[in-house]
PDB file with one MODEL, atoms N, CA, C and O in Angstrom:
MODEL        1
ATOM      1  N   MET A   1     -24.716 -75.271 -91.815  1.00  0.00           N
ATOM      2  CA  MET A   1     -25.154 -74.390 -90.346  1.00  0.00           C
ATOM      3  C   MET A   1     -24.042 -74.387 -89.724  1.00  0.00           C
ATOM      4  O   MET A   1     -23.608 -75.539 -89.724  1.00  0.00           O
ATOM      5  N   ASP A   2     -23.285 -73.611 -89.138  1.00  0.00           N
ATOM      6  CA  ASP A   2     -22.464 -72.941 -88.136  1.00  0.00           C
ATOM      7  C   ASP A   2     -22.651 -73.561 -87.002  1.00  0.00           C
ATOM      8  O   ASP A   2     -23.590 -72.943 -86.500  1.00  0.00           O
ATOM      9  N   LEU A   3     -22.269 -74.605 -86.099  1.00  0.00           N
ATOM     10  CA  LEU A   3     -22.548 -75.050 -85.166  1.00  0.00           C
ATOM     11  C   LEU A   3     -22.271 -73.726 -84.006  1.00  0.00           C
ATOM     12  O   LEU A   3     -23.089 -73.266 -83.209  1.00  0.00           O
ATOM     13  N   GLY A   4     -20.589 -73.241 -84.261  1.00  0.00           N
ATOM     14  CA  GLY A   4     -20.235 -72.203 -83.187  1.00  0.00           C
ATOM     15  C   GLY A   4     -20.877 -70.870 -83.450  1.00  0.00           C
ATOM     16  O   GLY A   4     -20.693 -69.897 -82.718  1.00  0.00           O
ATOM     17  N   ASN A   5     -21.751 -70.860 -84.685  1.00  0.00           N
ATOM     18  CA  ASN A   5     -22.386 -69.312 -84.275  1.00  0.00           C
ATOM     19  C   ASN A   5     -23.589 -69.547 -84.326  1.00  0.00           C
ATOM     20  O   ASN A   5     -24.348 -68.630 -84.640  1.00  0.00           O
ATOM     21  N   GLU A   6     -24.095 -70.837 -84.031  1.00  0.00           N
ATOM     22  CA  GLU A   6     -25.678 -71.031 -83.198  1.00  0.00           C
ATOM     23  C   GLU A   6     -25.283 -70.765 -82.062  1.00  0.00           C
ATOM     24  O   GLU A   6     -25.606 -69.709 -81.519  1.00  0.00           O
ATOM     25  N   ILE A   7     -24.496 -71.677 -81.470  1.00  0.00           N
ATOM     26  CA  ILE A   7     -24.392 -71.315 -79.989  1.00  0.00           C
ATOM     27  C   ILE A   7     -23.873 -70.095 -79.484  1.00  0.00           C
ATOM     28  O   ILE A   7     -24.126 -69.939 -78.289  1.00  0.00           O
ATOM     29  N   ILE A   8     -23.413 -69.446 -79.863  1.00  0.00           N
ATOM     30  CA  ILE A   8     -23.196 -68.090 -79.780  1.00  0.00           C
ATOM     31  C   ILE A   8     -24.539 -67.097 -79.988  1.00  0.00           C
ATOM     32  O   ILE A   8     -24.670 -66.101 -79.278  1.00  0.00           O
ATOM     33  N   LYS A   9     -25.426 -67.414 -80.915  1.00  0.00           N
ATOM     34  CA  LYS A   9     -26.458 -66.850 -80.926  1.00  0.00           C
ATOM     35  C   LYS A   9     -26.810 -67.075 -79.981  1.00  0.00           C
ATOM     36  O   LYS A   9     -26.541 -66.220 -79.136  1.00  0.00           O
ATOM     37  N   SER A  10     -27.467 -68.091 -79.582  1.00  0.00           N
ATOM     38  CA  SER A  10     -28.030 -68.696 -78.166  1.00  0.00           C
ATOM     39  C   SER A  10     -27.171 -68.063 -76.803  1.00  0.00           C
ATOM     40  O   SER A  10     -27.832 -67.967 -75.769  1.00  0.00           O
ATOM     41  N   ILE A  11     -26.281 -67.796 -76.778  1.00  0.00           N
ATOM     42  CA  ILE A  11     -26.211 -67.325 -75.588  1.00  0.00           C
ATOM     43  C   ILE A  11     -26.390 -65.784 -75.315  1.00  0.00           C
ATOM     44  O   ILE A  11     -26.508 -65.261 -74.207  1.00  0.00           O
ATOM     45  N   ARG A  12     -26.386 -64.916 -77.019  1.00  0.00           N
ATOM     46  CA  ARG A  12     -26.856 -63.848 -76.988  1.00  0.00           C
ATOM     47  C   ARG A  12     -28.138 -63.513 -76.358  1.00  0.00           C
ATOM     48  O   ARG A  12     -28.535 -62.670 -75.554  1.00  0.00           O
ATOM     49  N   ILE A  13     -28.617 -64.450 -76.998  1.00  0.00           N
ATOM     50  CA  ILE A  13     -30.259 -64.487 -77.110  1.00  0.00           C
ATOM     51  C   ILE A  13     -30.585 -64.493 -75.260  1.00  0.00           C
ATOM     52  O   ILE A  13     -30.944 -63.448 -74.717  1.00  0.00           O
ATOM     53  N   MET A  14     -30.482 -65.214 -74.813  1.00  0.00           N
ATOM     54  CA  MET A  14     -30.104 -65.512 -73.414  1.00  0.00           C
ATOM     55  C   MET A  14     -29.510 -64.526 -72.697  1.00  0.00           C
ATOM     56  O   MET A  14     -30.452 -63.939 -72.166  1.00  0.00           O
ATOM     57  N   LEU A  15     -28.613 -64.060 -72.407  1.00  0.00           N
ATOM     58  CA  LEU A  15     -28.193 -62.920 -72.074  1.00  0.00           C
ATOM     59  C   LEU A  15     -29.169 -61.329 -72.177  1.00  0.00           C
ATOM     60  O   LEU A  15     -29.238 -60.348 -71.437  1.00  0.00           O
ATOM     61  N   ASP A  16     -29.641 -61.600 -73.121  1.00  0.00           N
ATOM     62  CA  ASP A  16     -30.381 -60.356 -73.803  1.00  0.00           C
ATOM     63  C   ASP A  16     -31.429 -60.291 -72.861  1.00  0.00           C
ATOM     64  O   ASP A  16     -31.695 -59.291 -72.193  1.00  0.00           O
ATOM     65  N   ARG A  17     -32.058 -61.443 -72.814  1.00  0.00           N
ATOM     66  CA  ARG A  17     -33.570 -61.491 -71.778  1.00  0.00           C
ATOM     67  C   ARG A  17     -33.094 -61.410 -70.752  1.00  0.00           C
ATOM     68  O   ARG A  17     -33.931 -60.825 -70.065  1.00  0.00           O
ATOM     69  N   LYS A  18     -31.844 -61.731 -69.884  1.00  0.00           N
ATOM     70  CA  LYS A  18     -31.732 -62.080 -68.478  1.00  0.00           C
ATOM     71  C   LYS A  18     -31.025 -60.389 -68.242  1.00  0.00           C
ATOM     72  O   LYS A  18     -31.055 -60.000 -67.074  1.00  0.00           O
ATOM     73  N   ILE A  19     -30.573 -59.669 -69.016  1.00  0.00           N
ATOM     74  CA  ILE A  19     -30.242 -58.100 -68.638  1.00  0.00           C
ATOM     75  C   ILE A  19     -31.909 -57.453 -68.932  1.00  0.00           C
ATOM     76  O   ILE A  19     -32.520 -56.750 -68.126  1.00  0.00           O
ATOM     77  N   SER A  20     -32.261 -57.758 -69.857  1.00  0.00           N
ATOM     78  CA  SER A  20     -33.771 -56.833 -70.117  1.00  0.00           C
ATOM     79  C   SER A  20     -34.620 -56.865 -68.464  1.00  0.00           C
ATOM     80  O   SER A  20     -35.328 -55.953 -68.037  1.00  0.00           O
ATOM     81  N   ASN A  21     -34.316 -58.124 -67.767  1.00  0.00           N
ATOM     82  CA  ASN A  21     -35.368 -58.566 -66.664  1.00  0.00           C
ATOM     83  C   ASN A  21     -34.259 -58.135 -64.894  1.00  0.00           C
ATOM     84  O   ASN A  21     -34.665 -58.471 -63.782  1.00  0.00           O
ATOM     85  N   TYR A  22     -33.056 -57.452 -65.110  1.00  0.00           N
ATOM     86  CA  TYR A  22     -32.457 -57.303 -64.218  1.00  0.00           C
ATOM     87  C   TYR A  22     -32.819 -56.000 -63.820  1.00  0.00           C
ATOM     88  O   TYR A  22     -32.660 -55.070 -64.611  1.00  0.00           O
ATOM     89  N   LYS A  23     -33.433 -55.755 -62.336  1.00  0.00           N
ATOM     90  CA  LYS A  23     -33.248 -54.554 -61.950  1.00  0.00           C
ATOM     91  C   LYS A  23     -32.145 -54.180 -61.257  1.00  0.00           C
ATOM     92  O   LYS A  23     -31.245 -54.962 -60.949  1.00  0.00           O
ATOM     93  N   THR A  24     -32.170 -52.922 -60.973  1.00  0.00           N
ATOM     94  CA  THR A  24     -31.329 -52.354 -60.141  1.00  0.00           C
ATOM     95  C   THR A  24     -31.278 -50.711 -59.596  1.00  0.00           C
ATOM     96  O   THR A  24     -31.272 -49.722 -60.330  1.00  0.00           O
ATOM     97  N   ASP A  25     -31.247 -50.722 -58.356  1.00  0.00           N
ATOM     98  CA  ASP A  25     -31.342 -48.963 -57.733  1.00  0.00           C
ATOM     99  C   ASP A  25     -30.404 -48.523 -58.818  1.00  0.00           C
ATOM    100  O   ASP A  25     -29.433 -49.079 -59.332  1.00  0.00           O
ATOM    101  N   LYS A  26     -31.047 -47.227 -59.039  1.00  0.00           N
ATOM    102  CA  LYS A  26     -30.832 -45.682 -59.806  1.00  0.00           C
ATOM    103  C   LYS A  26     -30.967 -44.874 -59.000  1.00  0.00           C
ATOM    104  O   LYS A  26     -31.773 -44.712 -58.083  1.00  0.00           O
ATOM    105  N   THR A  27     -29.686 -44.055 -59.561  1.00  0.00           N
ATOM    106  CA  THR A  27     -29.846 -42.683 -58.605  1.00  0.00           C
ATOM    107  C   THR A  27     -29.498 -41.709 -59.734  1.00  0.00           C
ATOM    108  O   THR A  27     -29.073 -41.994 -60.854  1.00  0.00           O
ATOM    109  N   PHE A  28     -29.755 -40.528 -59.229  1.00  0.00           N
ATOM    110  CA  PHE A  28     -29.761 -39.596 -60.406  1.00  0.00           C
ATOM    111  C   PHE A  28     -29.912 -38.014 -59.862  1.00  0.00           C
ATOM    112  O   PHE A  28     -30.339 -37.818 -58.724  1.00  0.00           O
ATOM    113  N   ASP A  29     -29.559 -36.962 -60.686  1.00  0.00           N
ATOM    114  CA  ASP A  29     -29.473 -35.350 -60.039  1.00  0.00           C
ATOM    115  C   ASP A  29     -30.695 -34.965 -60.718  1.00  0.00           C
ATOM    116  O   ASP A  29     -31.230 -35.484 -61.697  1.00  0.00           O
ATOM    117  N   SER A  30     -31.228 -33.417 -59.645  1.00  0.00           N
ATOM    118  CA  SER A  30     -32.584 -33.133 -60.281  1.00  0.00           C
ATOM    119  C   SER A  30     -32.670 -32.201 -59.468  1.00  0.00           C
ATOM    120  O   SER A  30     -31.836 -32.049 -58.575  1.00  0.00           O
ATOM    121  N   VAL A  31     -33.860 -31.292 -59.667  1.00  0.00           N
ATOM    122  CA  VAL A  31     -34.145 -29.794 -59.150  1.00  0.00           C
ATOM    123  C   VAL A  31     -35.230 -30.011 -58.982  1.00  0.00           C
ATOM    124  O   VAL A  31     -35.853 -30.639 -59.838  1.00  0.00           O
ATOM    125  N   ILE A  32     -35.949 -29.490 -57.612  1.00  0.00           N
ATOM    126  CA  ILE A  32     -37.345 -29.330 -56.777  1.00  0.00           C
ATOM    127  C   ILE A  32     -37.719 -27.730 -57.464  1.00  0.00           C
ATOM    128  O   ILE A  32     -37.178 -26.635 -57.306  1.00  0.00           O
ATOM    129  N   ILE A  33     -38.889 -28.172 -58.278  1.00  0.00           N
ATOM    130  CA  ILE A  33     -39.452 -26.887 -58.892  1.00  0.00           C
ATOM    131  C   ILE A  33     -40.839 -26.675 -58.400  1.00  0.00           C
ATOM    132  O   ILE A  33     -41.564 -25.784 -58.844  1.00  0.00           O
ATOM    133  N   LYS A  34     -41.233 -27.617 -57.359  1.00  0.00           N
ATOM    134  CA  LYS A  34     -42.270 -27.183 -56.291  1.00  0.00           C
ATOM    135  C   LYS A  34     -42.402 -27.833 -55.489  1.00  0.00           C
ATOM    136  O   LYS A  34     -42.375 -29.048 -55.681  1.00  0.00           O
ATOM    137  N   THR A  35     -42.632 -27.220 -54.065  1.00  0.00           N
ATOM    138  CA  THR A  35     -42.998 -28.015 -52.779  1.00  0.00           C
ATOM    139  C   THR A  35     -44.310 -27.829 -52.458  1.00  0.00           C
ATOM    140  O   THR A  35     -44.945 -26.774 -52.435  1.00  0.00           O
ATOM    141  N   ASN A  36     -44.723 -29.125 -52.169  1.00  0.00           N
ATOM    142  CA  ASN A  36     -46.339 -29.441 -51.264  1.00  0.00           C
ATOM    143  C   ASN A  36     -46.443 -29.728 -49.819  1.00  0.00           C
ATOM    144  O   ASN A  36     -45.863 -30.396 -48.963  1.00  0.00           O
ATOM    145  N   ALA A  37     -47.742 -28.686 -49.968  1.00  0.00           N
ATOM    146  CA  ALA A  37     -47.852 -28.636 -47.811  1.00  0.00           C
ATOM    147  C   ALA A  37     -48.086 -30.272 -47.254  1.00  0.00           C
ATOM    148  O   ALA A  37     -48.018 -30.549 -46.056  1.00  0.00           O
ATOM    149  N   ASN A  38     -48.396 -31.393 -48.426  1.00  0.00           N
ATOM    150  CA  ASN A  38     -48.118 -32.864 -47.450  1.00  0.00           C
ATOM    151  C   ASN A  38     -46.395 -33.287 -47.409  1.00  0.00           C
ATOM    152  O   ASN A  38     -46.189 -34.500 -47.396  1.00  0.00           O
ATOM    153  N   HIS A  39     -45.580 -32.692 -47.396  1.00  0.00           N
ATOM    154  CA  HIS A  39     -43.924 -33.063 -47.740  1.00  0.00           C
ATOM    155  C   HIS A  39     -43.854 -33.814 -48.475  1.00  0.00           C
ATOM    156  O   HIS A  39     -43.234 -34.852 -48.246  1.00  0.00           O
ATOM    157  N   THR A  40     -44.542 -33.548 -49.794  1.00  0.00           N
ATOM    158  CA  THR A  40     -44.116 -33.960 -50.956  1.00  0.00           C
ATOM    159  C   THR A  40     -43.199 -32.481 -51.797  1.00  0.00           C
ATOM    160  O   THR A  40     -43.131 -31.288 -51.501  1.00  0.00           O
ATOM    161  N   TYR A  41     -42.673 -33.214 -52.803  1.00  0.00           N
ATOM    162  CA  TYR A  41     -41.964 -32.320 -53.675  1.00  0.00           C
ATOM    163  C   TYR A  41     -42.210 -32.808 -55.451  1.00  0.00           C
ATOM    164  O   TYR A  41     -42.617 -33.955 -55.632  1.00  0.00           O
ATOM    165  N   VAL A  42     -42.051 -32.254 -56.221  1.00  0.00           N
ATOM    166  CA  VAL A  42     -42.183 -32.155 -57.350  1.00  0.00           C
ATOM    167  C   VAL A  42     -40.780 -32.128 -57.954  1.00  0.00           C
ATOM    168  O   VAL A  42     -40.012 -31.357 -57.378  1.00  0.00           O
ATOM    169  N   ILE A  43     -40.264 -32.828 -59.025  1.00  0.00           N
ATOM    170  CA  ILE A  43     -39.109 -32.615 -59.270  1.00  0.00           C
ATOM    171  C   ILE A  43     -39.113 -32.888 -60.884  1.00  0.00           C
ATOM    172  O   ILE A  43     -40.150 -33.195 -61.473  1.00  0.00           O
ATOM    173  N   LEU A  44     -37.838 -32.745 -61.547  1.00  0.00           N
ATOM    174  CA  LEU A  44     -37.975 -33.189 -62.677  1.00  0.00           C
ATOM    175  C   LEU A  44     -37.209 -34.401 -63.272  1.00  0.00           C
ATOM    176  O   LEU A  44     -35.997 -34.286 -63.092  1.00  0.00           O
ATOM    177  N   GLY A  45     -37.519 -35.360 -63.831  1.00  0.00           N
ATOM    178  CA  GLY A  45     -37.418 -36.750 -64.060  1.00  0.00           C
ATOM    179  C   GLY A  45     -36.234 -37.113 -64.898  1.00  0.00           C
ATOM    180  O   GLY A  45     -35.744 -36.299 -65.682  1.00  0.00           O
ATOM    181  N   GLU A  46     -35.994 -37.733 -64.818  1.00  0.00           N
ATOM    182  CA  GLU A  46     -34.474 -37.653 -66.279  1.00  0.00           C
ATOM    183  C   GLU A  46     -34.826 -37.185 -67.233  1.00  0.00           C
ATOM    184  O   GLU A  46     -34.164 -36.343 -67.839  1.00  0.00           O
ATOM    185  N   ASP A  47     -36.397 -37.780 -67.750  1.00  0.00           N
ATOM    186  CA  ASP A  47     -36.436 -37.727 -69.493  1.00  0.00           C
ATOM    187  C   ASP A  47     -37.269 -36.461 -69.700  1.00  0.00           C
ATOM    188  O   ASP A  47     -37.852 -36.259 -70.765  1.00  0.00           O
ATOM    189  N   GLY A  48     -37.339 -35.241 -68.221  1.00  0.00           N
ATOM    190  CA  GLY A  48     -37.854 -34.029 -68.317  1.00  0.00           C
ATOM    191  C   GLY A  48     -39.051 -34.057 -67.949  1.00  0.00           C
ATOM    192  O   GLY A  48     -39.657 -33.013 -68.189  1.00  0.00           O
ATOM    193  N   SER A  49     -39.702 -34.956 -67.393  1.00  0.00           N
ATOM    194  CA  SER A  49     -41.239 -35.389 -66.842  1.00  0.00           C
ATOM    195  C   SER A  49     -41.204 -34.406 -65.418  1.00  0.00           C
ATOM    196  O   SER A  49     -40.267 -33.974 -64.746  1.00  0.00           O
ATOM    197  N   GLN A  50     -42.316 -34.309 -65.334  1.00  0.00           N
ATOM    198  CA  GLN A  50     -42.324 -33.900 -63.474  1.00  0.00           C
ATOM    199  C   GLN A  50     -42.718 -35.170 -62.464  1.00  0.00           C
ATOM    200  O   GLN A  50     -43.602 -35.955 -62.808  1.00  0.00           O
ATOM    201  N   ARG A  51     -42.231 -35.278 -61.593  1.00  0.00           N
ATOM    202  CA  ARG A  51     -42.589 -36.630 -60.697  1.00  0.00           C
ATOM    203  C   ARG A  51     -42.799 -36.124 -59.512  1.00  0.00           C
ATOM    204  O   ARG A  51     -41.829 -35.521 -59.052  1.00  0.00           O
ATOM    205  N   THR A  52     -43.812 -36.166 -58.809  1.00  0.00           N
ATOM    206  CA  THR A  52     -44.021 -36.263 -57.089  1.00  0.00           C
ATOM    207  C   THR A  52     -43.158 -37.206 -56.610  1.00  0.00           C
ATOM    208  O   THR A  52     -42.860 -38.216 -57.249  1.00  0.00           O
ATOM    209  N   VAL A  53     -42.670 -36.897 -55.346  1.00  0.00           N
ATOM    210  CA  VAL A  53     -41.660 -37.608 -54.466  1.00  0.00           C
ATOM    211  C   VAL A  53     -41.578 -37.125 -53.193  1.00  0.00           C
ATOM    212  O   VAL A  53     -41.766 -35.912 -53.091  1.00  0.00           O
ATOM    213  N   TYR A  54     -41.331 -37.786 -52.105  1.00  0.00           N
ATOM    214  CA  TYR A  54     -41.292 -37.436 -50.504  1.00  0.00           C
ATOM    215  C   TYR A  54     -39.713 -37.617 -50.928  1.00  0.00           C
ATOM    216  O   TYR A  54     -39.238 -37.904 -52.027  1.00  0.00           O
ATOM    217  N   SER A  55     -39.109 -37.367 -49.755  1.00  0.00           N
ATOM    218  CA  SER A  55     -37.747 -36.925 -49.346  1.00  0.00           C
ATOM    219  C   SER A  55     -37.646 -38.168 -48.013  1.00  0.00           C
ATOM    220  O   SER A  55     -38.486 -38.351 -47.131  1.00  0.00           O
ATOM    221  N   SER A  56     -36.636 -38.739 -48.173  1.00  0.00           N
ATOM    222  CA  SER A  56     -36.142 -39.855 -47.540  1.00  0.00           C
ATOM    223  C   SER A  56     -35.391 -39.489 -45.755  1.00  0.00           C
ATOM    224  O   SER A  56     -34.994 -40.145 -44.792  1.00  0.00           O
ATOM    225  N   ILE A  57     -35.555 -37.908 -46.183  1.00  0.00           N
ATOM    226  CA  ILE A  57     -34.459 -37.508 -45.099  1.00  0.00           C
ATOM    227  C   ILE A  57     -35.685 -36.004 -44.203  1.00  0.00           C
ATOM    228  O   ILE A  57     -35.544 -34.781 -44.204  1.00  0.00           O
ATOM    229  N   PRO A  58     -36.571 -36.731 -43.690  1.00  0.00           N
ATOM    230  CA  PRO A  58     -37.955 -35.542 -43.486  1.00  0.00           C
ATOM    231  C   PRO A  58     -37.355 -34.470 -42.794  1.00  0.00           C
ATOM    232  O   PRO A  58     -37.923 -33.432 -43.135  1.00  0.00           O
ATOM    233  N   SER A  59     -36.093 -34.171 -41.635  1.00  0.00           N
ATOM    234  CA  SER A  59     -35.809 -33.048 -41.037  1.00  0.00           C
ATOM    235  C   SER A  59     -35.183 -32.461 -42.089  1.00  0.00           C
ATOM    236  O   SER A  59     -34.673 -31.443 -41.621  1.00  0.00           O
ATOM    237  N   LEU A  60     -34.907 -32.538 -43.371  1.00  0.00           N
ATOM    238  CA  LEU A  60     -33.807 -31.844 -44.327  1.00  0.00           C
ATOM    239  C   LEU A  60     -35.018 -30.457 -45.187  1.00  0.00           C
ATOM    240  O   LEU A  60     -36.030 -30.681 -45.852  1.00  0.00           O
ATOM    241  N   ASN A  61     -34.461 -29.240 -44.863  1.00  0.00           N
ATOM    242  CA  ASN A  61     -35.451 -28.374 -45.449  1.00  0.00           C
ATOM    243  C   ASN A  61     -35.606 -27.975 -46.933  1.00  0.00           C
ATOM    244  O   ASN A  61     -35.086 -26.883 -47.157  1.00  0.00           O
ATOM    245  N   LEU A  62     -36.093 -28.471 -47.848  1.00  0.00           N
ATOM    246  CA  LEU A  62     -35.699 -28.273 -49.296  1.00  0.00           C
ATOM    247  C   LEU A  62     -36.980 -27.272 -49.720  1.00  0.00           C
ATOM    248  O   LEU A  62     -38.119 -27.318 -49.255  1.00  0.00           O
ATOM    249  N   THR A  63     -36.520 -26.459 -50.622  1.00  0.00           N
ATOM    250  CA  THR A  63     -37.290 -25.474 -51.395  1.00  0.00           C
ATOM    251  C   THR A  63     -36.842 -25.529 -52.487  1.00  0.00           C
ATOM    252  O   THR A  63     -35.757 -25.940 -52.898  1.00  0.00           O
ATOM    253  N   THR A  64     -37.968 -24.969 -53.140  1.00  0.00           N
ATOM    254  CA  THR A  64     -37.937 -24.522 -54.752  1.00  0.00           C
ATOM    255  C   THR A  64     -36.294 -24.353 -55.141  1.00  0.00           C
ATOM    256  O   THR A  64     -35.456 -23.667 -54.557  1.00  0.00           O
ATOM    257  N   GLY A  65     -36.131 -25.219 -56.332  1.00  0.00           N
ATOM    258  CA  GLY A  65     -34.437 -24.615 -56.614  1.00  0.00           C
ATOM    259  C   GLY A  65     -33.743 -25.344 -55.854  1.00  0.00           C
ATOM    260  O   GLY A  65     -32.566 -24.985 -55.835  1.00  0.00           O
ATOM    261  N   SER A  66     -33.979 -26.241 -55.203  1.00  0.00           N
ATOM    262  CA  SER A  66     -33.087 -27.121 -54.137  1.00  0.00           C
ATOM    263  C   SER A  66     -32.484 -28.244 -55.400  1.00  0.00           C
ATOM    264  O   SER A  66     -33.271 -28.680 -56.240  1.00  0.00           O
ATOM    265  N   LYS A  67     -31.316 -28.553 -55.405  1.00  0.00           N
ATOM    266  CA  LYS A  67     -30.605 -29.643 -55.859  1.00  0.00           C
ATOM    267  C   LYS A  67     -30.412 -30.678 -54.849  1.00  0.00           C
ATOM    268  O   LYS A  67     -29.940 -30.665 -53.712  1.00  0.00           O
ATOM    269  N   VAL A  68     -31.040 -31.801 -55.782  1.00  0.00           N
ATOM    270  CA  VAL A  68     -31.163 -32.662 -54.896  1.00  0.00           C
ATOM    271  C   VAL A  68     -31.163 -34.359 -55.683  1.00  0.00           C
ATOM    272  O   VAL A  68     -31.659 -34.664 -56.767  1.00  0.00           O
ATOM    273  N   TRP A  69     -30.402 -35.279 -54.663  1.00  0.00           N
ATOM    274  CA  TRP A  69     -30.356 -36.787 -55.144  1.00  0.00           C
ATOM    275  C   TRP A  69     -31.408 -37.584 -55.413  1.00  0.00           C
ATOM    276  O   TRP A  69     -32.127 -37.703 -54.421  1.00  0.00           O
ATOM    277  N   VAL A  70     -31.675 -38.002 -56.077  1.00  0.00           N
ATOM    278  CA  VAL A  70     -33.203 -39.225 -56.241  1.00  0.00           C
ATOM    279  C   VAL A  70     -32.601 -40.619 -56.851  1.00  0.00           C
ATOM    280  O   VAL A  70     -31.735 -40.988 -57.644  1.00  0.00           O
ATOM    281  N   LYS A  71     -33.577 -41.153 -56.002  1.00  0.00           N
ATOM    282  CA  LYS A  71     -33.443 -42.829 -55.806  1.00  0.00           C
ATOM    283  C   LYS A  71     -34.207 -43.191 -56.245  1.00  0.00           C
ATOM    284  O   LYS A  71     -35.317 -42.775 -55.912  1.00  0.00           O
ATOM    285  N   MET A  72     -34.088 -44.100 -57.173  1.00  0.00           N
ATOM    286  CA  MET A  72     -35.125 -45.617 -57.998  1.00  0.00           C
ATOM    287  C   MET A  72     -34.828 -46.425 -57.608  1.00  0.00           C
ATOM    288  O   MET A  72     -33.937 -46.969 -58.259  1.00  0.00           O
ATOM    289  N   PRO A  73     -35.239 -47.108 -56.403  1.00  0.00           N
ATOM    290  CA  PRO A  73     -34.865 -48.600 -56.285  1.00  0.00           C
ATOM    291  C   PRO A  73     -35.528 -49.646 -56.967  1.00  0.00           C
ATOM    292  O   PRO A  73     -36.728 -49.811 -57.188  1.00  0.00           O
ATOM    293  N   TYR A  74     -34.659 -50.241 -57.225  1.00  0.00           N
ATOM    294  CA  TYR A  74     -35.222 -51.538 -58.343  1.00  0.00           C
ATOM    295  C   TYR A  74     -36.161 -51.307 -59.608  1.00  0.00           C
ATOM    296  O   TYR A  74     -37.054 -51.978 -60.127  1.00  0.00           O
ATOM    297  N   GLY A  75     -35.486 -49.870 -59.928  1.00  0.00           N
ATOM    298  CA  GLY A  75     -36.358 -49.376 -61.186  1.00  0.00           C
ATOM    299  C   GLY A  75     -37.541 -48.685 -61.104  1.00  0.00           C
ATOM    300  O   GLY A  75     -37.934 -47.987 -62.038  1.00  0.00           O
ATOM    301  N   SER A  76     -38.199 -48.823 -59.985  1.00  0.00           N
ATOM    302  CA  SER A  76     -39.695 -48.949 -59.694  1.00  0.00           C
ATOM    303  C   SER A  76     -40.103 -47.499 -59.252  1.00  0.00           C
ATOM    304  O   SER A  76     -39.898 -47.153 -58.089  1.00  0.00           O
ATOM    305  N   LEU A  77     -40.772 -46.503 -60.312  1.00  0.00           N
ATOM    306  CA  LEU A  77     -41.214 -45.262 -60.262  1.00  0.00           C
ATOM    307  C   LEU A  77     -41.782 -44.922 -58.950  1.00  0.00           C
ATOM    308  O   LEU A  77     -41.350 -44.047 -58.200  1.00  0.00           O
ATOM    309  N   ASN A  78     -42.913 -45.788 -58.712  1.00  0.00           N
ATOM    310  CA  ASN A  78     -43.574 -45.368 -57.302  1.00  0.00           C
ATOM    311  C   ASN A  78     -42.524 -45.550 -55.949  1.00  0.00           C
ATOM    312  O   ASN A  78     -43.190 -45.357 -54.932  1.00  0.00           O
ATOM    313  N   ASN A  79     -41.378 -45.800 -55.690  1.00  0.00           N
ATOM    314  CA  ASN A  79     -40.358 -45.691 -55.010  1.00  0.00           C
ATOM    315  C   ASN A  79     -39.648 -44.942 -54.728  1.00  0.00           C
ATOM    316  O   ASN A  79     -38.983 -44.787 -53.703  1.00  0.00           O
ATOM    317  N   MET A  80     -39.743 -44.282 -55.824  1.00  0.00           N
ATOM    318  CA  MET A  80     -38.718 -43.223 -55.871  1.00  0.00           C
ATOM    319  C   MET A  80     -39.137 -41.927 -54.950  1.00  0.00           C
ATOM    320  O   MET A  80     -40.185 -41.366 -54.627  1.00  0.00           O
ATOM    321  N   HIS A  81     -37.447 -41.734 -54.660  1.00  0.00           N
ATOM    322  CA  HIS A  81     -37.513 -40.702 -53.468  1.00  0.00           C
ATOM    323  C   HIS A  81     -36.364 -39.655 -53.564  1.00  0.00           C
ATOM    324  O   HIS A  81     -35.434 -39.740 -54.367  1.00  0.00           O
ATOM    325  N   ILE A  82     -36.500 -38.861 -52.838  1.00  0.00           N
ATOM    326  CA  ILE A  82     -35.253 -37.712 -52.393  1.00  0.00           C
ATOM    327  C   ILE A  82     -34.334 -38.448 -51.446  1.00  0.00           C
ATOM    328  O   ILE A  82     -34.759 -38.963 -50.411  1.00  0.00           O
ATOM    329  N   CYS A  83     -32.795 -38.497 -51.898  1.00  0.00           N
ATOM    330  CA  CYS A  83     -32.566 -39.702 -50.772  1.00  0.00           C
ATOM    331  C   CYS A  83     -30.802 -38.408 -50.348  1.00  0.00           C
ATOM    332  O   CYS A  83     -29.836 -38.838 -49.718  1.00  0.00           O
ATOM    333  N   GLY A  84     -30.867 -37.299 -50.768  1.00  0.00           N
ATOM    334  CA  GLY A  84     -29.770 -36.096 -50.636  1.00  0.00           C
ATOM    335  C   GLY A  84     -29.583 -35.005 -51.348  1.00  0.00           C
ATOM    336  O   GLY A  84     -30.199 -34.847 -52.402  1.00  0.00           O
ATOM    337  N   ILE A  85     -28.761 -34.149 -50.909  1.00  0.00           N
ATOM    338  CA  ILE A  85     -28.740 -32.856 -51.515  1.00  0.00           C
ATOM    339  C   ILE A  85     -27.573 -33.236 -52.200  1.00  0.00           C
ATOM    340  O   ILE A  85     -26.742 -34.085 -51.877  1.00  0.00           O
ATOM    341  N   ARG A  86     -27.630 -32.199 -53.599  1.00  0.00           N
ATOM    342  CA  ARG A  86     -26.492 -31.715 -54.194  1.00  0.00           C
ATOM    343  C   ARG A  86     -25.870 -30.847 -53.690  1.00  0.00           C
ATOM    344  O   ARG A  86     -26.410 -30.117 -52.859  1.00  0.00           O
ATOM    345  N   LYS A  87     -24.631 -30.697 -54.034  1.00  0.00           N
ATOM    346  CA  LYS A  87     -23.983 -29.070 -53.776  1.00  0.00           C
ATOM    347  C   LYS A  87     -23.513 -28.310 -55.251  1.00  0.00           C
ATOM    348  O   LYS A  87     -23.043 -27.173 -55.238  1.00  0.00           O
TER     349      LYS A  87
ENDMDL
END
């Protein structure tokens, strides 16, 4: 047994576990495909799925086809929201 290789393998395992549990904010671009009466919007998710989200800028007039920035705080799908307009 090579002690150096075993130590490196152990460090890799610890780093992989730590990284897989690490949560960060993620922002991505999307497009609104539908507006709802309750001030929610249906957008295309990164994986092509449809998601219903709120806008964090309520005074912003968004319409179908608007290009937007979407934020997912700490990787939480439940808290995903529109945070800006793309140009």
